[in-house]
C-alpha positions in Angstrom: 0.0 0.0 0.0 2.8 2.4 0.9 4.4 1.7 -2.5 1.2 2.4 -4.3 0.6 5.7 -2.4 4.2 6.8 -3.1 4.0 6.0 -6.8 0.5 7.1 -7.4 0.7 10.2 -5.3 0.1 12.7 -8.1 -3.2 11.2 -9.4 -4.4 10.6 -5.8 -3.8 14.2 -4.9 -5.3 15.4 -8.2 -8.4 13.3 -7.7 -9.0 14.3 -4.1 -8.0 18.0 -4.1 -7.5 19.5 -7.6 -10.9 21.1 -7.9 -11.8 24.8 -8.0 -9.1 26.9 -6.4 -6.6 24.0 -5.9 -4.3 24.4 -8.8 -1.8 22.0 -10.5 1.0 23.7 -8.6 -0.8 23.2 -5.3 -1.3 19.5 -6.2 2.4 19.1 -7.1 3.4 20.7 -3.7 1.0 18.4 -1.8 2.2 15.3 -3.7 5.8 16.2 -2.6 4.6 16.4 1.0 2.8 13.1 0.7 5.9 11.4 -0.7 8.0 12.6 2.2 5.3 11.6 4.7 5.1 8.1 3.2 8.8 7.6 4.0 8.0 7.6 7.7 5.0 5.3 7.6 6.8 2.0 7.8 9.2 3.2 10.5 6.3 4.6 12.4 4.9 1.1 12.8 8.2 -0.3 13.9 8.7 2.5 16.5 5.3 1.8 17.8 6.0 -1.9 18.3 9.4 -1.1 19.9 7.6 1.4 22.2 5.1 -1.3 23.3 7.9 -3.7 23.9 9.6 -1.2 26.2 6.3 -0.7 28.1 5.8 -4.5 28.3 9.2 -4.6 30.1 7.7 -2.0 32.5 10.4 0.4 31.5 8.2 3.5 31.7 11.1 5.9 32.4 12.7 4.8 29.2 9.5 5.3 27.2 9.1 8.8 28.7 12.7 9.6 28.0 12.3 8.5 24.3 9.1 10.6 24.1 10.9 13.7 25.4 13.9 13.2 23.2 11.7 12.7 20.2 9.9 16.0 20.8 13.3 17.7 21.1 14.4 16.2 17.9 11.1 17.1 16.2 11.5 20.8 17.3 15.1 20.8 16.1 14.2 19.3 12.7 11.2 21.6 12.2 13.3 24.7 13.0 16.0 23.5 10.6 13.9 22.2 7.8 10.8 24.3 7.6 12.5 27.7 6.8 14.5 26.0 4.1 12.0 23.7 2.5 8.6 25.0 3.7 5.8 22.4 3.7 8.2 19.7 2.4 10.5 20.4 5.4 7.6 19.9 7.7 6.7 16.6 6.0 10.4 15.4 6.0 10.8 16.3 9.7 7.6 14.4 10.5 9.0 11.3 8.7 12.4 11.6 10.3 11.1 11.7 13.9 9.7 8.1 13.9 13.1 7.0 12.6 14.8 8.6 15.6 12.2 7.1 17.9 12.8 3.6 16.5 16.5 4.1 16.8 16.3 5.2 20.4 14.0 2.3 21.4 16.2 -0.1 19.5 19.3 1.1 21.3 17.5 0.8 24.7 15.9 -2.6 24.0 19.2 -4.1 22.7 20.3 -4.2 26.4 17.4 -6.5 27.3 16.9 -8.5 24.1 20.1 -10.1 22.9 20.2 -10.8 19.1 17.3 -8.4 18.5 18.5 -7.8 15.0 17.8 -11.4 14.1 14.1 -10.7 14.2 14.5 -8.8 10.9 16.4 -11.6 9.2 13.4 -13.9 8.9 12.8 -15.5 5.5 9.3 -14.0 5.5 10.7 -10.4 5.4 12.8 -11.4 2.4 9.8 -12.8 0.6 7.7 -9.7 1.4 10.5 -7.4 0.2 10.7 -9.3 -3.1 6.9 -9.1 -3.5 7.0 -5.4 -2.7 9.7 -4.8 -5.4 7.6 -6.6 -8.0 4.5 -4.6 -7.1 6.6 -1.5 -7.5 7.4 -2.7 -11.0 3.8 -3.5 -11.8 2.6 -0.1 -10.6 5.4 1.7 -12.5 4.5 -0.2 -15.7 0.7 0.0 -15.5 0.4 3.7 -14.5 1.5 5.2 -17.8 -0.6 2.6 -19.7 -3.7 3.7 -17.8 -3.2 7.5 -18.0 -5.8 9.3 -20.0 -7.9 6.2 -20.9 -11.1 8.3 -20.8 -12.0 11.8 -21.7 -13.5 12.4 -18.3 -10.6 13.6 -16.0 -12.2 12.2 -12.9 -12.8 8.7 -14.4 -9.4 8.7 -15.9 -7.7 9.5 -12.6 -9.8 6.8 -10.8 -8.7 4.2 -13.3 -5.1 5.4 -13.2 -5.1 4.8 -9.5 -7.4 1.7 -9.3 -6.0 -0.5 -12.1 -2.3 -0.5 -11.1 -3.2 -0.8 -7.4 -5.6 -3.7 -8.0 -3.1 -5.5 -10.2 -0.3 -5.1 -7.7 -2.5 -6.1 -4.7 -3.7 -9.2 -6.5 -0.1 -10.1 -7.4 1.1 -9.5 -3.9 -1.8 -11.5 -2.3 -1.3 -14.4 -4.7 2.5 -14.3 -4.3 2.2 -14.2 -0.5 -0.2 -17.2 -0.6 1.9 -19.1 -3.1 5.0 -18.5 -1.0 3.1 -19.6 2.1 3.6 -16.5 4.1 2.0 -17.5 7.4 -0.3 -14.5 7.8 -1.7 -14.9 4.3 -2.2 -18.6 4.7 -4.1 -18.0 8.0 -6.1 -15.2 6.4 -7.2 -17.4 3.5 -7.9 -20.2 6.0 -10.4 -18.0 7.9 
C-alpha cells in the first residue's frame, strides 16, 4: 500500500484536491509532502512496536525519555527544515522523527533482548521485500498505460489509481499465498 501511495501520489492528490481553487502547482506541492510523509509510515509502525515492547518490560522511564527526546528532535528538525523547505521540510521532519524514535527504542531494548536484529532476518521479510519490489514494477509499468484512458478527467484518474493498485494487490496477495507467508495462509484459511 505504501508503495502504491508513493508511486500514485500525483493522481491521488489530483483526484482528491484538484478542484476549483486547488491548482496544479498546489497539487504538485501536496504530492511532494505526501511522498515525504510516506517515508515515515513503515518506520512509524516499527517504532510503535518497539515502544510497546519497552512498556511491556515495564520500562516506563525509558518510554518517557524517548518521548521527550523525540519531541526535542522534532522541534530541532522543524526549526532547521521548515524555513529552508517550507511544507516539504515539515513533512520530511515528520518522517524523520519516527526513525529517531525507532533508533532510540532499538538502542535501549538491545540491552534487554540479545540478538534483537535477528528478528528482521526472517525469511518472510525477504519474501515480502521481493513481492513489494515486484509490485513497484507492476505499478510503475501500468500507471503510464492507464493514464488518460477516458476523456473524463475524474474517471481517468480513478482508473489510473485503481488498475495499477488492484493488479499489484492481486499479485502481492497471490504471491504471499503461493510462498506460504503464514499471515496470508491464515487469512485465507479463515
